[in-house]
C-alpha positions as CSV (number, residue, x, y, z in Angstrom):
1,M,47.7,-21.8,-100.7
2,A,46.8,-23.4,-97.4
3,R,50.1,-25.2,-97.5
4,F,52.0,-22.0,-98.2
5,A,50.3,-20.4,-95.2
6,E,51.0,-23.4,-93.0
7,A,54.7,-23.1,-94.0
8,G,54.7,-19.5,-92.8
9,I,54.8,-17.8,-96.3
10,K,53.0,-14.5,-96.3
11,I,50.1,-14.5,-98.6
12,S,48.7,-11.2,-99.9
13,F,46.0,-10.3,-102.3
14,G,45.8,-9.2,-105.9
15,T,44.0,-9.9,-109.1
16,D,44.6,-9.2,-112.7
17,G,40.8,-9.2,-113.4
18,N,39.4,-6.0,-114.7
19,A,35.8,-6.6,-113.7
20,A,34.3,-4.8,-110.6
21,W,33.6,-8.2,-109.0
22,A,37.1,-9.6,-109.7
23,P,38.4,-9.1,-106.1
24,H,35.4,-10.9,-104.7
25,Q,36.0,-13.8,-107.1
26,E,39.7,-13.9,-106.1
27,M,38.7,-14.1,-102.4
28,E,36.3,-16.9,-103.2
29,D,39.1,-18.7,-105.1
30,M,41.5,-18.3,-102.2
31,V,39.0,-19.9,-99.8
32,R,38.4,-22.7,-102.4
33,S,42.1,-23.3,-102.4
34,G,42.1,-24.1,-98.7
35,M,42.4,-20.8,-96.8
36,T,39.9,-19.8,-94.2
37,P,37.7,-16.7,-94.9
38,G,39.4,-15.0,-92.0
39,D,42.9,-15.7,-93.5
40,V,41.7,-14.3,-96.8
41,I,40.5,-11.1,-95.3
42,V,43.8,-10.6,-93.5
43,A,45.7,-11.3,-96.7
44,A,43.5,-8.8,-98.6
45,T,43.9,-6.1,-96.1
46,K,46.6,-6.1,-93.4
47,T,49.2,-8.3,-95.2
48,S,48.8,-6.6,-98.6
49,A,49.2,-3.2,-97.0
50,E,52.3,-4.4,-95.1
51,L,53.9,-5.8,-98.2
52,M,53.3,-2.6,-100.1
53,N,54.7,-0.5,-97.2
54,W,51.4,1.4,-96.8
55,D,51.6,2.1,-93.1
56,D,48.3,4.0,-93.0
57,L,46.2,1.2,-94.5
58,G,45.3,-2.4,-93.9
59,E,43.6,-2.4,-90.5
60,I,41.2,-0.3,-88.4
61,A,43.3,1.4,-85.8
62,A,44.2,4.8,-84.5
63,G,46.2,6.8,-87.0
64,K,45.1,4.7,-90.0
65,S,43.2,5.9,-93.0
66,A,39.8,4.6,-91.8
67,D,38.8,3.0,-95.2
68,F,36.3,0.2,-94.6
69,I,33.1,-1.4,-95.8
70,I,30.0,-2.4,-93.9
71,L,28.5,-5.7,-95.0
72,D,25.0,-7.1,-94.7
73,A,26.3,-10.6,-93.9
74,N,29.3,-12.1,-92.2
75,P,32.1,-13.0,-94.6
76,L,33.6,-15.3,-92.0
77,D,30.5,-17.5,-92.5
78,D,30.8,-17.4,-96.3
79,I,33.4,-15.3,-98.1
80,T,30.9,-14.5,-100.9
81,N,29.2,-12.3,-98.3
82,T,31.8,-9.7,-99.2
83,R,29.5,-9.0,-102.1
84,Q,26.7,-7.8,-99.8
85,I,28.0,-4.3,-99.3
86,D,25.8,-1.9,-97.3
87,A,28.2,1.1,-97.1
88,V,31.7,2.2,-98.1
89,Y,33.8,4.6,-96.0
90,L,36.9,6.3,-97.3
91,W,39.0,8.4,-94.8
92,G,36.2,7.9,-92.3
93,T,33.5,9.4,-94.5
94,M,30.7,7.4,-96.1
95,V,30.8,7.3,-99.9
96,D,27.6,8.4,-101.7
97,R,27.4,5.2,-103.8
98,E,24.0,6.0,-105.2
99,G,25.1,9.5,-106.2
100,I,28.1,8.1,-108.0
101,S,26.0,5.5,-109.8
102,T,23.5,8.1,-110.9
103,R,26.2,10.4,-112.3
104,M,28.0,7.5,-114.1
105,L,24.8,6.2,-115.6
106,A,23.4,9.6,-116.7
107,P,23.2,10.2,-120.4
108,R,25.9,12.5,-121.7
């Protein structure tokens, strides 16, 4: 993948894994293949949104959707730090992750 990037080929992000952690594993695999953590983050966000023609996603900027995560550790130091999620924001509003977990795990 590093050679593709060096050749100017756009690299985006995607996984066929169905586990909740599959995207994190995919990012780790991309770094293991030779990409930098920064390049992987750009591929997973900005480049993927561009290739899908999703003009309102992919980066934090005025007029964009304001979907982002806050991490407890820097993913540029170690891409596996993307797993240390402190908060999730969708459309600029913090997601009640604890409330969602409680509802999903409640007996039916």
